[in-house]
N, C-alpha and C positions, 0 to 999 in steps of 0.2 A: 479423579476427575479432572480434566484439564481445567486452567485456570484462565480467567480473563481480568482485566484491571475494571476499575469504579471511578465515576467521577468522582470525587468530592467538592460539594457546593458549601463554605461556608453560610452559617446562618447570623444576622444580623445582632448584634450585640445589644443595641438598643432598639425602643421605638424609632427615637430620632434618627438615627441611621437610614433605618427603612423608608422616613419619609426625606431624609436627603435625596435617598437615590431614585425614590419616586417624581419629586420635584426635579431633578436631573434628567429624570429620562422623558417628561415632560418639556422640558425647556430646549431637550439637543436630540432627542432621539435614543433609542435602545442602543446599547453598544455591538459589537458585531460577537453573533456566537465566535464560542471557540471549540474546536476538535479536543474531544476527552483525546483520552494519551492510553493506550494498547502497551503494556508493561510486561506482560508473561503470555505463553499458551498461545493455540492454534489459530491463525490467522493465513487466510489467502489475500495478501495485499493487494494485488494487481488481478481480477477477475473479472473475465469477460461472459458479458451474458448477449444475445442477441433480442434486436426489439423489431424486427421485420425479418425476412429473408435477403434482405441484402441493406441491413443496416446491425450496428453494435453499437455497445454502449460500456467502457470498462466502471467496474466500480470495486467495493471490497468485499468481503465473506467472513464475517466472525466465526467463530466458534462457540457456542451454536449462532447459526445463521438467525432469519436470513440475511441476504446482501443488503446492504447500503451501499450510498454514496462514497466517492472516493475520497472525501473532504471528513468525513464520520470522526475517525480516527487519526490521531499522530502515531507513531510506530517508535519508540522509545528504545536507543540503542546506547546503555550504559559502556563503561570502561571496564572489561572484564580480564582481566594478565591471561587467564586460566585458559583464554579462547584466542589470546595473541593481540586483544585492543577494544576497539569500537567494533564488535562482531557480532550478528547474528548468525546461529552456526545450522548448518544442513540438516543436522542429526537432532530428531525429537531428543533423545536421551540428555544429548548435551542443553538442550535449552530448558531442560526439568531440570538437570544439575542444577545450573548456572541463573534458573528462575529472569529468562528473558525471551524475549517473542519467538514462535516457530513461524516465520515469515516464509512463504510462498507463492506461486502461480496458479491461478484455477479458472476453471471455465466450466460453465454450466451445461447441464446434459440439450436445453433448449438450443445450444446453437446446431444440431442438428436435429430436432425434433421442428425447428422453424422452418427447417430448408435452407436454413444460410450455409449449412457445410454441411459434407457427406464425410462419413467414417474416412478417416485414412488423410483428409485436407490439412493443409498447414495453418493453423491460427500465426500471422506474425505479430511480432511485439518488438516495435521500435523504441530504442529509448531518445527521445527527441532532445532533452535537454536536462544538464545537471545545473543546479543553483545554489549556492552555499553560502549562507551567513553567518559568521561569526558571531561567538557569543556575544559579544560586545555591540552586536549589529552592524558591523561592516560587511561588506562584500569580500568573500571570502575563494579561496584558491582547492577547496575540498575536494575531495575524489570519491567515488565509491568504484568497489566489483565483484561484478557478481559471478559466482561458480557453481556449477553444478558437477562433482566427482571428477573434481579437480580440471575440468574445461571452463575455460571464462566465457560467458554468455553477454555480460556487459562490463564494459571499461570506460567508454568515453560516450558522450553525445554521438548520435547516428548509429551506433552500434543495434544489431536486431536480432532475436533468435527466433526459429520455426518452433511450433510445439504442433504435433502431432494429435488430431480430433480424432478422440475415440469414442464408441457408442457404451459407454458405461452409464454409470447415472454421474460421475464427475468426465465432462467431454476432455478436462484438462486437468491436473491436478501434481506440479512439482514443489517440490522445496530446493533451495538454494543454501548460501553461505552467501554473506552481504559482510562486505569487507567497509568501514569507511576510515581515511585518512587523517582526520581531524573534528575537535567537538565545534559543535554547532548545530545547524538547522539546516537540513538537505529539501528541497523541491524537486523531486522527480516527475518527469513528463513522459510518459509513455503513449504509444500510439499504436493501434490494433488494427491490424484488415485482411481480410482471404487472401494469403499469397499465392495460393492455388487457382483461384478462378476471379480475378479481380472484376472484371465484366463492368458495371455499373454500381459497384458496390460503394458503400459511404462506409471509411473508417472511425473509429473513435479515438479520442484525445482526453487523458483523465493526468493530474498532477496527484502524488502523493509524498506526504510529508515525513522524514524523520528526524527525530531529536536526539542527537547524540553529543552525550554527557558522560 
């Protein structure tokens, strides 16, 4: 069985603590929600769906599904010396052996059923930006490299990879090796569009967070 992480929420130690939190919420408003952290198991981090015949949305598909918004899960990337450092492997067996996420790219079958794509069209995924924050909270210079079968897909902001859309139950499904250069928080912004027939197409942008430690 494939594993996935769960969010652990601490219980209030005393009724007084609960009362203090309630008063603070009433005065200052609720604290912003934080994403849960995905620590192991299969997940299509960047997952494309069609919302119409000319519009896309980028989400995330955990296993099991359904798909969720891109900010639902932060992806954990531990330092695993056997994998070479801050690495998420392309191989599922390696991800199981080292208990790390098996992170990939996917696309819903509705890319075709919606009329947005035809079989054989190309879904372009462009890495628009990489923002690294150090563990101390300062702007960082960390980098990410994403490869598949030894071929580099993403190495710098602006890099683009085209995925061929198929007619199966998953229009797209590929896994890759993700290598991060330094610890910290990485925010990766991806942009998706139909690169075969742009026309009046509307693309989609979403940001994905990786916690590298």
